[in-house]
C-alpha positions in Angstrom: 43.3 138.8 138.8 44.1 136.1 141.3 47.7 135.2 142.6 50.2 133.9 140.8 51.0 130.2 140.1 53.1 128.3 137.9 51.4 127.8 133.6 50.7 124.8 133.5 52.1 121.9 130.3 48.5 122.5 128.6 49.0 127.0 128.8 52.4 125.9 127.7 51.6 123.7 124.5 48.6 126.1 123.4 50.9 129.5 123.8 53.5 127.2 121.7 51.5 126.2 119.1 49.6 129.4 119.1 53.0 131.9 118.3 53.7 128.9 116.1 50.9 129.3 113.9 51.2 133.3 113.0 55.4 132.6 112.8 57.0 133.2 115.9 58.8 131.1 118.0 58.7 132.0 121.8 62.2 133.1 121.2 60.4 135.4 120.0 57.8 136.4 122.7 59.2 134.8 125.3 56.2 133.1 127.3 56.1 133.4 131.2 56.7 130.4 133.3 54.6 131.9 135.8 50.5 133.4 135.3 47.0 134.9 137.0 44.4 133.6 135.9 41.1 136.1 135.0 37.9 135.1 137.0 38.8 133.2 139.7 40.3 130.6 136.2 36.9 129.9 135.0 37.1 130.1 131.8 40.4 129.1 131.9 41.3 133.1 130.5 45.6 134.3 132.1 47.9 137.6 132.2 51.6 136.7 131.4 53.5 138.3 134.2 55.8 141.1 133.9 52.1 142.0 131.5 50.2 145.1 131.6 46.7 144.3 130.6 46.3 148.0 130.4 49.3 147.8 128.1 46.5 146.0 125.0 48.8 146.5 121.5 46.5 144.1 120.0 45.6 140.4 118.9 48.8 138.3 117.3 46.4 135.1 116.5 43.0 134.2 117.2 41.8 130.6 117.3 37.9 128.7 117.8 37.5 125.5 119.9 34.2 123.1 120.9 34.6 122.9 124.6 32.4 118.6 125.1 29.5 120.3 126.0 28.7 121.8 122.6 29.3 125.5 123.1 32.1 127.6 121.1 34.9 129.4 122.6 37.0 131.9 120.4 40.5 131.9 122.4 43.0 135.5 121.5 46.4 135.4 122.1 47.7 138.9 122.5 50.7 140.9 122.7 51.4 144.7 124.7 52.6 147.8 124.1 56.1 146.3 124.8 56.1 143.5 122.8 55.4 140.5 125.0 52.4 137.9 126.1 50.2 139.9 127.0 47.1 136.7 127.9 46.2 133.6 126.5 42.2 134.9 126.6 39.0 132.3 126.5 35.9 134.0 126.2 33.0 130.9 126.1 29.8 131.9 123.8 27.4 131.0 126.5 30.4 132.8 129.8 30.6 129.3 131.5 33.1 127.1 133.1 35.4 125.5 130.8 34.5 122.0 130.8 38.2 120.3 128.4 41.3 122.4 128.2 41.8 122.7 124.4 44.4 120.6 122.1 45.9 122.2 119.8 44.9 119.9 116.7 41.3 120.8 118.6 41.4 124.6 116.9 40.3 126.2 114.0 42.5 129.0 113.2 39.9 132.7 112.6 43.0 135.7 112.0 46.7 136.1 112.8 
């Protein structure tokens, strides 16, 4: 992972939206103001500060987004064994760089 940075407004908006879609609020799962990027930020995945990727405990919600190049992107919000937010994970089907960051009204919820 890279150095930590402040969470961006669009990331916070997306996390808050995804939490709401599965019946939670940031009071239930506080969103860290500091994050680390995976893969140098290429796909958009972030790890919440204070969480440990080795303590993965499951997905809270999974959504799908179509990037502007027509490639599907799977977005997963995960939690750790301490019941804290772990990652906002992006997986672009062809492993290319995320071109446009998704906004909530462009998502399709796959599973909660």
